[in-house]
C-alpha positions in Angstrom: 95.4 -95.4 -168.7 97.7 -95.7 -166.1 98.9 -99.0 -164.8 97.5 -98.4 -161.1 94.2 -97.5 -162.6 94.1 -101.2 -164.5 95.0 -103.1 -161.2 92.3 -100.9 -159.8 89.8 -101.9 -162.1 90.9 -105.3 -162.2 90.6 -105.5 -158.3 87.3 -103.8 -158.3 86.2 -106.5 -161.0 87.5 -109.2 -159.0 85.3 -108.1 -156.2 82.7 -107.9 -157.7 82.8 -111.0 -159.4 83.8 -112.9 -156.2 80.9 -111.2 -154.1 78.3 -112.1 -157.0 79.4 -115.8 -157.2 79.6 -116.3 -153.2 75.9 -114.6 -153.3 74.7 -117.1 -155.9 76.4 -120.1 -154.7 76.0 -120.0 -150.9 73.8 -116.8 -149.6 71.0 -116.7 -151.9 68.8 -119.8 -150.5 70.0 -118.6 -146.9 68.6 -114.9 -147.3 66.5 -114.6 -149.8 63.4 -116.0 -148.0 63.4 -114.1 -144.7 65.4 -111.0 -145.7 64.3 -110.0 -149.4 64.7 -106.3 -150.2 67.5 -105.4 -147.0 71.2 -105.3 -147.8 73.9 -107.6 -147.7 77.5 -106.8 -147.6 79.8 -109.5 -148.4 83.2 -110.4 -147.4 84.4 -112.5 -151.2 87.6 -113.6 -149.1 86.2 -114.7 -145.8 82.6 -115.3 -146.8 81.6 -113.3 -143.6 78.5 -111.4 -144.6 76.1 -108.4 -142.8 72.4 -107.7 -143.2 71.0 -104.6 -142.7 67.7 -102.7 -143.8 69.9 -100.0 -145.7 73.4 -100.5 -147.7 75.2 -97.9 -145.5 74.1 -100.2 -142.3 75.0 -103.0 -143.8 78.7 -101.6 -144.7 78.7 -100.0 -141.3 78.2 -103.1 -139.6 80.5 -104.9 -141.9 83.3 -101.9 -141.4 82.8 -102.3 -137.9 83.5 -106.3 -137.9 86.2 -106.3 -140.5 87.7 -102.6 -140.7 90.3 -103.1 -143.7 88.0 -104.9 -145.7 86.4 -104.1 -149.3 82.7 -105.6 -149.4 80.6 -106.1 -152.1 77.1 -105.1 -151.6 74.2 -106.5 -152.7 70.3 -106.2 -152.3 68.7 -109.4 -151.4 66.3 -111.2 -154.3 67.4 -108.4 -156.5 69.5 -108.0 -160.0 71.2 -104.7 -158.1 71.8 -103.1 -155.4 70.2 -99.9 -156.3 68.5 -98.3 -159.3 68.6 -95.0 -160.7 65.9 -93.6 -162.1 64.5 -90.0 -162.4 62.5 -87.5 -164.8 63.0 -84.3 -166.4 60.9 -81.5 -167.9 62.2 -79.4 -170.6 62.1 -75.7 -170.2 62.3 -73.1 -172.8 
């Protein structure tokens, strides 16, 4: 693995850790009563956050206000922003 990839992975890990910590320490109490199930895009550096009905809307709102920022996306009151699920049928 190249150094660039390792640095990118480390930066992504830092973004996730910082965003989740900010959500847990400051935003959970503020957001969960009124915004359960909505999405929040968080700038871990400034603490600014943007709440919307979809993750895309929250990220676009954040991008309009802070165009050069990477955001941590969370779903208010849920352990993850989204889940992957599905079903299949065996053919043959």
